[in-house]
C-alpha positions as CSV (number, residue, x, y, z in Angstrom):
1,M,-64.5,111.9,4.8
2,G,-63.1,112.8,1.1
3,S,-60.2,114.5,2.4
4,V,-59.7,111.6,4.9
5,E,-59.4,109.2,2.0
6,L,-56.4,110.6,1.0
7,L,-54.3,110.2,4.0
8,P,-51.7,107.6,4.5
9,V,-53.1,104.8,6.7
10,G,-51.3,105.8,9.9
11,R,-52.7,109.3,9.7
12,R,-56.2,107.7,9.3
13,V,-55.9,105.6,12.2
14,A,-54.9,108.9,14.1
15,Y,-57.8,110.8,12.6
16,W,-60.6,107.8,13.6
17,R,-58.8,107.6,17.1
18,G,-59.9,111.2,17.4
19,R,-63.0,111.1,16.4
20,R,-63.5,108.0,19.3
21,K,-62.4,110.5,21.6
22,L,-59.5,108.0,23.0
23,S,-56.0,109.1,24.0
24,Q,-53.0,107.3,22.3
25,Q,-52.6,105.6,25.9
26,V,-56.2,104.5,25.8
27,F,-56.2,103.1,22.6
28,A,-52.8,101.6,22.8
29,D,-54.4,99.6,26.0
30,R,-57.2,98.3,24.2
31,L,-55.2,96.7,21.5
32,G,-52.7,95.2,23.9
33,K,-49.8,97.6,22.4
34,S,-47.7,100.6,23.9
35,K,-48.4,104.3,23.5
36,S,-44.9,104.3,21.6
37,W,-46.1,101.8,19.0
38,V,-49.3,103.9,18.6
39,D,-47.6,107.2,18.1
40,K,-45.1,105.5,15.5
41,V,-47.8,103.9,13.5
42,E,-49.7,107.3,13.0
43,R,-46.2,108.9,12.2
44,G,-45.8,106.6,9.5
45,V,-42.5,105.2,11.2
46,R,-44.1,102.1,11.8
47,S,-45.8,100.2,9.3
48,L,-48.9,98.2,9.5
49,D,-47.8,94.8,7.8
50,K,-50.2,92.4,8.7
51,L,-54.0,92.3,7.8
52,S,-55.3,90.7,11.5
53,T,-53.7,94.1,13.2
54,L,-55.7,96.3,10.8
55,Q,-58.9,94.3,11.7
56,E,-58.1,94.7,15.3
57,I,-57.6,98.4,15.3
58,A,-60.6,98.5,12.9
59,R,-62.3,96.7,15.7
60,V,-61.4,98.9,18.2
61,L,-62.3,102.0,16.4
62,R,-65.7,100.8,15.7
63,I,-65.4,101.0,12.0
64,D,-65.1,98.8,8.7
65,T,-61.5,98.1,7.5
66,A,-62.4,99.6,4.1
67,A,-62.3,103.2,6.3
68,L,-58.7,102.7,6.7
69,V,-57.4,101.2,3.2
70,G,-59.7,103.0,1.2
71,Q,-62.8,102.6,-1.1
72,D,-63.4,104.9,-3.4
73,V,-61.8,103.2,-6.5
74,A,-63.6,100.0,-5.6
75,S,-66.9,101.3,-6.4
76,V,-66.2,103.0,-9.4
77,E,-64.5,99.8,-11.0
78,V,-67.2,97.9,-9.9
79,A,-69.8,100.3,-11.5
80,S,-67.2,100.3,-14.8
81,R,-67.2,96.3,-14.8
82,G,-71.1,96.3,-14.5
83,D,-71.4,98.9,-17.5
84,G,-69.1,97.0,-19.7
85,V,-70.9,93.8,-19.5
86,G,-74.5,96.2,-20.3
87,R,-72.9,97.6,-23.1
88,I,-72.0,94.4,-24.8
89,R,-75.0,92.6,-24.2
90,A,-76.8,95.7,-25.8
91,A,-74.3,95.3,-28.8
92,L,-75.2,91.2,-28.8
93,S,-78.8,92.3,-28.8
94,R,-79.0,94.2,-32.2
95,Y,-80.3,92.8,-35.1
96,E,-79.6,95.0,-38.0
97,I,-78.2,92.7,-40.4
98,P,-81.0,90.3,-40.3
99,L,-83.9,92.8,-40.1
100,G,-82.4,94.6,-43.5
101,K,-81.8,97.9,-41.2
102,P,-79.7,100.4,-43.0
103,G,-76.4,101.1,-41.2
104,G,-75.6,105.6,-40.6
105,D,-71.5,104.3,-40.8
106,P,-69.9,102.9,-43.9
107,V,-69.0,99.3,-44.2
108,L,-65.7,99.0,-43.5
109,P,-63.3,96.6,-45.8
110,V,-62.2,93.2,-44.9
111,D,-58.3,94.4,-44.4
112,R,-59.4,97.4,-42.0
113,M,-61.4,94.9,-40.1
114,L,-58.7,92.3,-39.6
115,R,-56.6,94.7,-38.1
116,D,-59.5,96.3,-35.9
117,V,-59.7,92.6,-34.6
118,G,-55.9,92.1,-34.5
119,Y,-55.5,95.2,-32.5
120,A,-58.4,93.9,-30.2
121,W,-56.6,90.7,-29.5
122,T,-53.3,92.9,-28.8
123,T,-55.5,95.0,-26.0
124,F,-57.0,91.6,-24.5
125,Q,-53.6,90.2,-24.5
126,H,-52.2,93.0,-22.6
127,A,-54.9,92.4,-20.0
128,R,-56.3,96.0,-21.0
129,Y,-60.0,95.1,-20.1
130,P,-61.5,98.6,-19.8
131,Q,-60.3,99.9,-23.1
132,L,-61.7,96.3,-24.5
133,V,-65.2,97.0,-23.1
134,D,-65.1,100.2,-25.2
135,L,-63.6,98.5,-28.5
136,V,-66.0,95.8,-28.6
137,P,-69.7,97.1,-29.4
138,D,-68.2,98.6,-32.3
139,L,-65.9,96.0,-33.6
140,L,-68.8,93.7,-33.1
141,T,-71.2,96.2,-35.3
142,H,-68.7,96.7,-38.2
143,A,-67.7,93.1,-38.6
144,Q,-71.4,92.1,-38.7
145,R,-71.8,94.8,-41.4
146,T,-68.3,93.8,-43.2
147,H,-69.8,90.0,-43.0
148,A,-72.8,91.0,-44.6
149,E,-71.1,92.8,-47.6
150,A,-68.5,90.1,-48.4
151,P,-69.9,86.7,-46.7
152,V,-66.6,84.7,-47.6
153,A,-63.9,87.3,-46.7
154,G,-66.0,88.5,-43.8
155,R,-66.2,85.6,-42.3
156,V,-62.7,85.4,-40.4
157,P,-62.9,89.1,-38.7
158,L,-66.6,88.1,-37.3
159,V,-65.3,84.6,-35.8
160,E,-62.5,86.8,-34.4
161,A,-64.9,89.7,-33.0
162,Y,-67.0,87.1,-31.2
163,R,-64.1,84.9,-29.7
164,I,-62.8,88.7,-28.4
165,T,-66.2,89.2,-27.0
166,A,-66.3,86.0,-25.4
167,S,-62.8,85.7,-23.9
168,L,-63.8,89.4,-22.5
169,L,-66.6,88.0,-21.0
170,L,-65.2,85.0,-19.5
171,K,-63.0,87.5,-17.8
172,L,-66.2,90.0,-16.5
173,G,-67.5,87.3,-15.1
174,D,-70.7,86.6,-17.3
175,A,-70.2,83.3,-19.0
176,E,-73.8,83.0,-19.9
177,L,-73.4,85.7,-22.4
178,A,-69.9,84.7,-23.5
179,W,-72.1,81.6,-24.5
180,L,-74.4,83.9,-26.9
181,A,-70.8,85.3,-28.2
182,V,-69.3,82.0,-29.0
183,D,-72.2,80.2,-30.3
184,R,-72.7,82.8,-32.8
185,A,-68.9,82.5,-33.8
186,M,-69.4,78.7,-34.3
187,L,-72.6,79.5,-36.3
188,V,-70.8,81.7,-38.8
189,A,-67.5,79.5,-38.9
190,T,-69.5,76.6,-39.9
191,G,-68.2,75.0,-43.2
192,D,-64.4,75.9,-42.4
193,R,-62.6,73.5,-40.3
194,E,-60.2,75.6,-38.8
195,L,-62.6,78.6,-38.1
196,V,-64.7,75.8,-36.2
197,A,-61.6,74.9,-34.5
198,V,-60.4,78.3,-33.6
199,A,-63.9,79.3,-32.2
200,A,-64.3,76.0,-30.0
201,V,-61.3,76.8,-27.9
202,Q,-63.0,79.7,-26.7
203,L,-66.8,77.3,-26.5
204,G,-64.8,75.0,-24.5
205,Q,-63.3,77.5,-22.1
206,V,-67.2,79.0,-21.6
207,L,-68.6,75.4,-21.2
208,R,-66.0,74.5,-18.7
209,T,-66.3,78.0,-16.8
210,L,-70.5,77.1,-16.7
211,G,-69.4,73.5,-15.0
212,R,-70.2,71.6,-18.4
213,V,-67.3,69.9,-18.3
214,R,-68.3,66.5,-20.5
215,E,-70.0,68.6,-23.3
216,A,-66.9,70.8,-23.3
217,K,-64.6,68.1,-23.6
218,A,-66.7,66.4,-26.2
219,V,-66.6,69.8,-28.6
220,L,-62.9,69.9,-27.9
221,L,-61.8,66.6,-28.8
222,G,-63.9,66.9,-31.8
223,A,-62.5,69.7,-32.9
224,A,-59.0,68.6,-32.4
225,Y,-59.2,65.5,-34.3
226,R,-61.0,66.8,-37.1
227,I,-57.8,69.3,-37.8
228,A,-55.3,66.7,-36.2
229,P,-52.4,66.4,-39.0
230,P,-52.1,62.9,-39.8
231,V,-48.7,62.8,-39.5
232,L,-47.4,64.8,-36.4
233,D,-43.9,65.6,-37.8
234,H,-45.5,66.7,-41.3
235,G,-47.9,69.4,-39.1
236,A,-47.4,73.2,-39.8
237,P,-46.9,75.2,-36.5
238,A,-50.1,77.0,-36.7
239,E,-51.8,73.8,-37.2
240,L,-50.2,72.0,-34.1
241,S,-51.0,75.2,-32.0
242,L,-54.2,74.9,-32.4
243,C,-54.6,71.1,-32.1
244,G,-52.7,71.3,-29.4
245,T,-54.5,74.1,-27.8
246,L,-57.9,72.5,-28.1
247,L,-56.3,69.2,-26.3
248,V,-55.1,71.4,-23.4
249,Q,-58.4,72.9,-22.7
250,A,-60.0,69.0,-23.5
251,G,-57.1,68.2,-20.4
252,L,-58.5,70.8,-18.1
253,A,-62.0,69.8,-19.0
254,A,-61.0,65.7,-17.6
255,A,-59.4,67.4,-14.4
256,Q,-62.5,69.5,-13.7
257,D,-64.5,66.2,-14.3
258,G,-62.3,64.3,-11.8
259,N,-60.4,62.3,-14.4
260,E,-56.9,62.9,-13.5
261,A,-55.7,60.0,-15.9
262,G,-57.3,61.4,-19.0
263,A,-56.1,64.5,-18.0
264,G,-52.5,63.7,-18.1
265,E,-53.0,61.6,-21.3
266,L,-54.3,64.7,-23.1
267,L,-51.7,67.1,-21.6
268,D,-49.2,64.8,-22.8
269,E,-50.4,64.4,-26.3
270,A,-50.4,68.4,-26.6
271,D,-47.1,68.3,-24.9
272,G,-45.8,66.5,-28.4
273,M,-47.2,69.1,-30.4
274,A,-46.0,71.9,-28.2
275,Q,-42.5,70.1,-28.3
276,R,-42.5,70.8,-32.4
277,V,-44.0,74.2,-32.2
278,G,-41.7,75.6,-29.7
279,D,-42.0,78.3,-27.7
280,G,-42.6,82.1,-28.4
281,C,-45.3,81.7,-31.2
282,D,-48.7,82.9,-31.0
283,H,-50.7,80.8,-33.5
284,H,-54.3,81.7,-33.5
285,R,-53.6,84.0,-30.2
286,T,-53.3,80.8,-28.3
287,G,-50.0,81.1,-26.8
288,F,-49.0,77.4,-27.3
289,G,-46.1,75.8,-26.4
290,P,-44.1,73.7,-24.1
291,T,-44.6,76.4,-21.3
292,A,-48.2,76.8,-21.9
293,V,-48.6,73.2,-21.6
294,D,-46.5,72.9,-18.4
295,L,-49.0,76.0,-16.9
296,A,-51.9,74.0,-18.0
297,R,-50.4,70.7,-15.9
298,A,-50.3,72.9,-12.7
299,A,-54.0,74.2,-13.3
300,A,-55.2,70.4,-13.7
301,A,-53.4,69.5,-10.7
302,V,-55.1,72.2,-8.9
303,E,-58.1,71.0,-10.2
304,V,-58.2,67.2,-8.8
305,G,-56.7,68.3,-5.5
306,E,-53.7,68.0,-5.8
307,A,-52.1,71.3,-4.5
308,R,-48.6,70.3,-3.8
309,A,-48.1,69.1,-6.9
310,A,-49.3,71.7,-8.5
311,V,-47.1,74.7,-6.4
312,V,-44.3,72.3,-7.6
313,R,-45.2,72.3,-11.3
314,H,-46.0,76.3,-11.1
315,E,-42.5,76.8,-10.2
316,R,-40.8,74.7,-12.8
317,A,-42.8,76.4,-15.4
318,V,-42.4,79.9,-14.3
319,A,-38.5,79.3,-14.2
320,R,-38.4,78.3,-18.2
321,P,-37.6,80.8,-20.7
322,G,-41.0,80.7,-22.4
323,W,-42.7,82.2,-19.2
324,R,-41.5,85.7,-20.1
325,W,-42.6,85.4,-23.7
326,L,-46.5,84.7,-22.8
327,P,-48.7,87.4,-23.3
328,A,-49.6,89.4,-19.6
329,E,-52.9,88.0,-19.7
330,H,-51.9,84.5,-19.9
331,R,-49.2,85.3,-17.0
332,A,-51.9,87.0,-14.9
333,A,-54.7,84.0,-15.6
334,H,-51.8,81.8,-14.3
335,L,-50.8,83.3,-11.4
336,L,-54.1,83.4,-10.2
337,D,-54.7,79.6,-10.5
338,A,-51.0,79.3,-8.7
339,A,-52.6,81.3,-5.6
340,R,-55.4,79.2,-5.7
341,A,-52.9,76.3,-5.4
342,Y,-50.7,78.1,-2.9
343,L,-54.1,78.2,-0.6
344,H,-55.1,74.9,-1.0
345,A,-51.7,73.8,0.6
346,G,-52.0,76.3,3.4
347,D,-49.3,78.7,2.4
348,A,-51.5,82.0,1.8
349,G,-48.2,84.1,2.1
350,N,-47.0,83.1,-1.5
351,A,-50.7,83.2,-2.5
352,A,-50.6,86.9,-1.6
353,R,-47.2,87.3,-3.2
354,L,-48.8,85.9,-6.4
355,V,-51.7,88.4,-6.4
356,T,-49.9,91.2,-5.9
357,E,-47.4,90.1,-8.7
358,V,-51.0,89.9,-11.0
359,E,-52.3,93.5,-9.8
360,H,-48.4,95.1,-10.4
361,A,-48.3,93.4,-14.1
362,A,-52.0,93.3,-15.1
363,P,-54.3,95.4,-12.7
364,A,-57.2,94.5,-14.6
365,E,-57.0,90.6,-13.5
366,I,-58.1,92.0,-10.1
367,T,-60.6,95.3,-10.9
368,H,-62.5,93.2,-13.3
369,R,-62.4,89.3,-12.5
370,P,-64.6,87.7,-10.3
371,V,-62.6,84.8,-9.6
372,A,-59.8,87.3,-8.1
373,R,-62.1,88.8,-5.6
374,D,-63.1,85.0,-4.7
375,I,-59.4,84.4,-4.0
376,L,-58.6,87.7,-2.1
377,A,-61.2,86.8,0.3
378,E,-59.7,83.3,1.0
379,I,-56.3,85.1,1.5
380,A,-57.9,87.4,3.7
381,R,-58.9,84.9,6.1
382,D,-55.5,84.1,7.3
383,P,-54.6,86.2,9.9
384,R,-50.9,86.8,8.7
385,A,-52.1,88.3,5.5
386,P,-50.6,91.3,4.2
387,T,-52.6,94.4,4.9
388,T,-52.2,95.1,0.9
389,I,-54.8,92.2,0.4
390,A,-57.5,94.2,2.1
391,K,-57.2,97.3,-0.3
392,L,-56.9,95.1,-3.4
393,W,-59.9,93.1,-2.2
394,R,-62.0,96.3,-2.0
395,V,-60.4,97.2,-5.6
396,S,-61.8,93.9,-6.7
397,G,-65.3,94.6,-5.2
398,G,-65.2,92.9,-2.2
399,A,-66.6,94.3,1.3
400,W,-65.0,94.3,4.6
401,S,-66.7,94.6,7.6
402,C,-65.0,94.5,11.3
403,R,-67.7,95.6,13.2
404,P,-68.4,93.5,16.5
């Protein structure tokens, strides 16, 4: 069967038709198609561009749809995702520093650690999650040792290492483990208002993911107003970006809680700061600016059940010049949110289009995010969904079955 997996879809149809000892005419009759149609499909002259057609073929051939679209890559990606979380969990489970165990590797200087966490953030923002999975365990170990050697100067790289770890774990679908990472970031940051605010961004995301939206909003607003400039016009761009990002996250928490008015007020407040910062900046790895706030408005509309309003906001936001300046991870995550909006508005076609865009721009968003699998599953329920959705779902870890 391994060689069959390498064949085009039409050739696979011919292979399985032969295995079932069906002539092209009998097969065509059972599908309600012409013999000419079957022949063109098998020769690759005619493409199978509807998921419903692919599923009907699989039903007649008494096979899984996966046998037609391929599944080997899925098992590899899913196993990789699980192994990655395991390695990160092992790294977070080590207590070398508090137990006074000597490390075998030399302690890296602070400037080297700052470069390493900077590289890790760049890797994350390019949505290269498999590579980051390999980086994070050693990054955590070295950052902890550097902090033990230089408690003051080493705080920043250690907090950043925990932030990156929490962000990655959220992508991989393990919010509980992400909570452990960001809790450690908050503990290390205690006493430094800016570092606490930086870590609170990820803490708010973790709490929102876990459904603890009111706690998330309280934490986010507490951190935001603690660092807010007394006079908005006098605030530095980095300060406004951090405060504005916290307000955006608080607004999303309010939207998840069903408080549409409260979400709007917080996002309006964030927008006032964003207008002063402008697009194209990335202070504190936030990507904060007017476009980011517009994307958040679309996400908030999805949360409160205003799907059509979310679609309108999405279409306006991605037309802004600032859209292309956002990191690939930020854009891909938004496109998945927008795909949900299209689905809720009854437009599976545009939802499929956005998911396909995500796969092209940031493949790991599909292969490593459980939320992508859920969206793909919902799109696939629409009989007009393109056949590419079946393959993407398999890659994301979904399972197809069309057996009667």
